[in-house]
Wavefront OBJ file of the C-alpha trace (Angstrom):
o trace
v -0.014 0.027 0.027
v 2.941 2.236 0.307
v 2.458 3.681 3.819
v 3.860 3.361 7.306
v 1.113 2.239 9.663
v 0.233 4.542 12.521
v 0.991 2.850 15.879
v -2.097 1.066 17.059
v -5.198 -0.412 15.435
v -8.887 0.317 15.174
v -10.771 -2.867 16.182
v -13.920 -3.236 14.122
v -16.710 -5.730 14.657
v -18.281 -6.653 11.342
v -21.948 -7.283 10.629
v -20.839 -10.511 8.761
v -17.653 -12.526 8.927
v -14.868 -11.355 6.606
v -15.070 -13.744 3.621
v -11.994 -15.612 2.389
v -10.411 -13.286 -0.121
v -7.396 -15.135 -1.222
v -3.895 -14.806 0.020
v -3.284 -11.912 2.277
v 0.028 -10.485 3.602
v 1.160 -11.745 6.970
v 1.941 -8.848 9.265
v 2.321 -8.872 13.020
v 0.808 -12.432 13.293
v -2.269 -11.413 11.385
v -3.424 -11.907 7.821
v -3.811 -8.439 6.219
v -5.528 -7.385 3.077
v -5.248 -3.955 1.377
v -8.429 -1.966 1.503
v -9.822 1.330 2.763
v -11.688 2.697 5.716
v -14.550 5.183 5.253
v -16.144 7.415 7.883
v -18.877 9.571 6.507
v -17.369 11.285 3.458
v -13.755 10.712 4.593
v -11.674 7.769 3.265
v -8.168 6.543 3.840
v -6.157 3.532 2.595
v -5.826 0.816 5.178
v -4.864 -2.753 5.839
v -7.782 -4.831 7.056
v -6.340 -7.566 9.256
v -7.753 -10.651 10.851
v -6.357 -13.199 13.286
v -5.616 -16.467 11.328
v -7.518 -18.395 13.977
v -10.325 -15.934 14.697
v -13.927 -16.191 13.757
v -13.667 -13.378 11.268
v -16.160 -10.918 12.654
v -13.581 -8.751 14.373
v -10.885 -7.110 12.244
v -8.103 -4.793 13.033
v -7.563 -1.752 10.794
v -4.037 -0.377 10.251
v -3.971 3.114 8.556
v -1.389 5.834 7.936
v -3.224 8.178 10.413
v -4.599 7.857 13.954
v -8.075 6.851 12.948
v -9.953 7.812 16.109
v -8.472 11.232 16.324
v -8.446 11.980 12.533
v -12.052 10.929 12.060
v -13.383 11.902 15.528
v -14.427 8.321 16.300
v -15.830 7.180 19.622
v -16.518 3.684 20.969
v -19.318 1.939 19.041
v -19.048 4.415 16.172
v -19.825 3.280 12.639
v -17.299 2.848 9.900
v -17.292 1.138 6.505
v -14.364 -1.069 5.542
v -13.697 -2.189 1.972
v -11.345 -5.083 1.378
v -9.532 -5.655 -1.882
v -8.363 -3.470 -4.676
v -8.782 0.221 -3.826
v -9.801 2.568 -6.631
l 1 2 3 4 5 6 7 8 9 10 11 12 13 14 15 16 17 18 19 20 21 22 23 24 25 26 27 28 29 30 31 32 33 34 35 36 37 38 39 40 41 42 43 44 45 46 47 48 49 50 51 52 53 54 55 56 57 58 59 60 61 62 63 64 65 66 67 68 69 70 71 72 73 74 75 76 77 78 79 80 81 82 83 84 85 86 87
């Protein structure tokens, strides 16, 4: 993706389990896929990561910015994640 991840992750509970998407990149003991994170009208590139032994409904988002501060997120806020090729 071409960015240095900001320290820390945003943990996101999905409405549905993350489907198998193919081979992801192993980072920090997680399987990570390129994607994006959207909050309202704002969007940033991100890695959407899941634990290889997890149930797939909780993912961990790595981004080049501090997501909570940049987007003004609070606990239980709503975000949209997109996994796969980012346009």
